[in-house]
N, C-alpha and C positions, 0 to 999 in steps of 0.2 A: 054582577049587574049587567045591564044592557047599555051599550055605548051608542051614542047618537052624535051627528054633526049636521047642523042645519045652517043654510045660508039665506040672506034676504037682502036684496038690493033695492033701495029706495032713493032714487036720484043719484047723488054722488056718495051716499052712505051705504057701506057694506057692513052688515051685521052678521057675525059668526057666533053660533051658539053650540057649544060642544061639552061633552062629559057623560056622566052616568045618569040614565033615566031612573033606575031603581037600584039603590036608593038615589034620591034626586041630588045630584052634585054637578049641576050645570054651570058652566062659565059662559059669560057673554063678552064679546069684544066688538067694537065698532071702529071702522076705518073710513077716513075721508079719502076717496080715490084721487081727489085733486091734489092731496098732499103727499101722495106716494112718490118716492124717488127710486133710482136704480143704483144708488151708492151701496158699497159693501156694508155688511153688518158684522160686528164683532162676534166671534165664536162664543166668547164668555157670556154675551147677552142672550144668545140663543139657548145655551145650556141653562143659565139662570131661569129663563122664562119657562123652559120645559119642566124644570124642578118645581117651580112655584105653581104651575098649572095642575099639578098632582093634587093640590089641596092638602098634602101632608106636610110639606116643608115650607118654612118661612124664609125670608131673605137672610135672616141671622143664622140659618142652618147651613147655608151654602157659601163656600169660598172659591171664587173663580178668578182670583187675582193672579194666578200663575198661568193663565190662558191669554194669549195675545194675537192669535191669528184672526184673519178677516175672511168672511164667507160671502160669496156672490149671491147664493140663493139656496134655500133648503125647503123641500116640499114635505109637508106633513098631510098625508091623505086620509088618515083615520086615527081615532084615539086609541090609546093603548098603554102599556107599562112605560115608566120613565126609561128603563133600560133599553127598550126597543127604539125609543126616539133618539137616545144618546149614542148607541153602539155605531151607527153609520158615521156619525161625526168623529167618533174615536177611531174609526178605521182610515178616515181621510186625513185627520190631523192627530197622530197618536198622542194620547195623554192617559195618565193614570188617575183612577178615582180611589181615594183613600179616606180613612177615618182619622181625623186630626182633632183630638179632644172631643168636643161635642158637635163638631162640624163635619160636613162631607166636603172634602177638598179636591179640587181638580188641578192636576199638575202636568204641565207640558213635559213631554220626554225630550232628552238631549240637553238638559241643564248641565252647568259645570259642577264639579265635585265640590262638596262643602266640608269634607273630612278626609284625612289620610290615616289609615289604620295599618299598623304594623302586623306582619304575619304572625308574630308571637302572641298577639292579643286575640286571635281568632278562636283558640280552644279555651274559652272561658269556662271555669269549673270551680267547684269548692276546693278549699285549700287541702283537704284531706283526700281528694280524688286523684286517681291515677291519670296519666296523659290520655287524651282522646284523639279524635280525628279533627284536624284543623278545618278542612274544607271537604264537603261531600258534593260531588259533581254527578248529575245524571243527565244522560243525553238521549233525546228521541232519535229513533232510527231514521237515517236519511231517506229511506224508501217511503216513509210515512209523511214526508214533507212535499210541499208543491214544487213541481218543476217549472210551472208557469202560473201566472196570475191574470185573470181577465176581468177588467173593471168596466162596468157599464155605468153611465152617468148622463146628466142632462147637460147637453152641449150648448154653451152660450153663443158659439159661433154658427149654430144651425137652428136657430129659433127654439132652443130648449128641446130639440128632438133627442131621442135616446142614441148615444154614440158608445163606442167601445175602444178601449186601449188595452194593450197586452204587454207583459214583461215575462221573459223566459230565462232560466238559468241553464246554461248548456253543459257545464262541467259537473254533472251529477247523473246518477242512475235512477233518480226519482222520475216517475211518470205522471204523478197527480196534477190535475188542473184545479185550481181554486178560482171559482167564479163568484163575483160580488157585484151586486146592483145597488148603487148608492143614489138616493133621491136628492143629490146635491148638484148645484150648478157649477160647472167647471169649464175652463178652456181645454182644448186638446193638449196643450203643453203641460197644464197642471195635472191632468188625468194621467198622462204618460209618466210624469215623475212620480205620482202617488202610486201607480202600479209597481214601479221599481222599488219604492220604499217599502211597500207592503210585502213584496216577495222576499226581500232580503231581511225584513224584520221577522218573518216567519222562521228563517233560518237562524238568526241571532238568538231567537227565544226558544230554540230547541233545547237549550241547556238550562237546567235547574241547579242552582247553587245554594247551598245552606251551610251556615256556620254560626257559632255563638260568640257574642260580644260581652265584654265586662259592663258593669252598670253605668260607667261614666259615658257611654254612648246611648243612653236611653233617650236623649234629645232628638235622635235621628228618627225621621218618618220613613215609611216603606219606600217612597218615591225619591228619597235623597240620594 
């Protein structure tokens, strides 16, 4: 379909009309400019609103109870897929998106462990099967990973002008630069910390680990 975004200002009332022209799936929101504040918004609220704006998901389909970060500002300049709206937020505040039952669940990374699994349980198999591999580990080549991350953002200390923060890993032979532009309002300190987190997150995620668990662990979700 054809996407469209229209704005209309009548006094203190701003009307925003956005969505698909063909087929007609337009959404209308009105804002009283006198009631706008500069307070932070919960990341969970932004994620929920982006999901509901798709017209596909309802509030009962989305679980954002595991997200508790606050956002100073987030710019949406055009309509598009839900994934395109959520990925910048996921890069700034790492979280996982999983299927939990009949819901889409958003889970913040860095939670505490909820289960302890003995190494002898990793090679789950049928009783008449021979021993297998307990853990399969695959590593991405270091030279394919970024040596540095460059993060561009909307700087709250410079009247929302575009600024840049960088993080670099020195003890590596990698030469790649990962450049990211986030439509998110941040301070210089926040952006500097995020660039560091993203750089080392890429290195932590270079390992893929796979194993089999017995049925009693079926209660675990992928992000646990």
